[in-house]
C-alpha positions in Angstrom: -121.2 19.3 -42.5 -122.6 15.9 -41.6 -124.5 13.9 -43.8 -127.5 13.4 -41.2 -130.5 15.5 -41.5 -132.3 16.9 -38.6 -136.1 18.3 -38.7 -137.1 20.8 -36.4 -141.0 20.4 -36.0 -142.6 23.6 -34.5 -145.5 22.0 -33.4 -147.6 24.8 -32.1 -150.0 26.6 -34.7 -151.7 29.3 -32.1 -150.9 32.9 -32.8 -148.3 34.5 -30.5 -146.7 31.1 -30.1 -143.7 30.8 -27.9 -142.5 28.0 -30.0 -141.2 30.2 -33.3 -138.1 31.9 -31.3 -137.3 28.7 -29.5 -137.2 27.1 -32.7 -135.0 30.0 -34.3 -132.3 29.7 -31.4 -132.0 26.0 -31.8 -131.7 26.2 -35.9 -128.9 28.5 -35.0 -127.5 26.6 -32.3 -127.7 23.1 -34.4 -126.5 25.0 -37.6 -123.7 26.1 -35.3 -123.0 22.9 -34.0 -121.9 21.3 -38.0 -123.2 18.3 -37.7 -126.2 18.3 -39.3 -128.1 19.8 -42.1 -130.6 21.5 -40.3 -134.4 21.5 -41.9 -137.4 23.2 -40.2 -141.3 22.0 -40.6 -143.3 24.3 -38.8 -147.0 22.5 -38.4 -148.7 26.1 -38.7 -147.6 26.1 -42.4 -147.9 22.0 -43.3 -151.6 22.2 -43.8 -151.8 18.5 -42.5 -156.1 18.2 -42.3 -157.4 16.1 -39.3 -158.0 12.0 -40.7 -158.2 13.3 -44.1 -156.2 10.3 -46.2 -158.4 7.2 -46.6 -155.7 4.3 -45.9 -153.7 3.8 -42.9 -150.5 5.4 -42.9 -148.5 2.8 -42.4 -149.6 1.5 -46.3 -147.6 4.7 -47.2 -150.3 4.9 -49.9 -151.0 8.8 -49.2 -153.4 10.4 -52.3 -153.4 14.3 -50.9 -150.3 16.3 -51.5 -150.0 17.8 -48.2 -149.8 14.1 -47.0 -147.2 13.7 -49.5 -144.9 16.3 -48.8 -145.0 15.8 -45.2 -144.4 12.0 -45.5 -141.1 13.2 -47.9 -139.6 15.7 -45.2 -140.3 12.8 -42.6 -138.9 9.9 -44.5 -135.6 11.9 -45.3 -134.8 13.1 -41.7 -132.0 11.1 -39.4 -133.4 12.7 -36.5 -136.1 15.1 -35.0 -136.4 17.9 -32.7 -140.0 18.7 -31.6 -140.7 22.5 -30.4 -143.5 21.9 -28.6 -146.0 23.5 -26.0 -147.6 21.8 -23.3 -151.2 21.3 -23.5 -152.2 20.1 -19.9 -149.4 18.0 -19.5 -149.6 16.3 -23.1 -148.9 17.0 -26.7 -151.3 19.2 -28.5 -153.7 18.1 -31.6 -151.2 19.4 -34.3 -148.3 17.5 -33.6 -150.8 14.3 -32.6 -152.0 14.4 -35.7 -148.8 15.4 -37.8 -147.2 12.4 -36.1 -150.2 9.8 -37.0 -150.1 11.2 -40.6 -147.1 9.5 -41.4 -146.3 6.8 -39.9 -142.5 6.2 -39.0 -142.4 2.8 -38.5 -139.2 1.1 -39.9 -137.2 4.4 -39.1 -134.4 4.1 -36.3 -134.7 7.7 -35.9 -134.5 8.8 -31.9 -136.5 12.5 -31.1 -135.2 14.8 -29.1 -138.1 16.8 -27.2 -138.2 20.8 -26.1 -141.6 22.0 -24.8 -142.2 25.4 -24.4 -144.7 27.3 -22.0 -145.2 27.9 -18.0 -146.3 26.8 -15.1 -149.7 28.8 -13.9 -147.9 30.1 -10.8 -149.0 33.6 -11.9 -152.3 32.7 -9.7 -150.4 33.4 -7.0 -150.5 29.6 -5.5 -148.2 27.6 -5.1 -147.7 24.7 -7.9 -145.5 22.0 -8.7 -144.4 22.1 -12.1 -142.0 19.2 -13.5 -141.3 18.0 -9.6 -140.6 21.3 -8.8 -141.9 24.0 -6.7 -142.3 27.2 -8.6 -142.9 29.6 -5.7 
């Protein structure tokens, strides 16, 4: 096993989210690879309220225990994978808040990305999603 720490962040907080099975699958694959120590951060369980720290994250002067715990998880990671649903072609508020809450400035970690969800092709119309025709 490598000394590299991989943090898998499950970004959706909605009930019935598709990100949980995707994250479980990915964690199994990453552990099978053997090149990482894999840990998971589920934003539904992290309890990161919106903008509740009095100081800018770049100062790393956190006052709340939940922010301190989150910052320690992020700081311990060498690499990140985000299991993220697509909300209106962007990231959702829970992930934006988590990224804003704990700055990673100065890190050389590069994130990988996984978006979960589907194109709205179920309506019977032809849609383009990521440059491909879905029907």
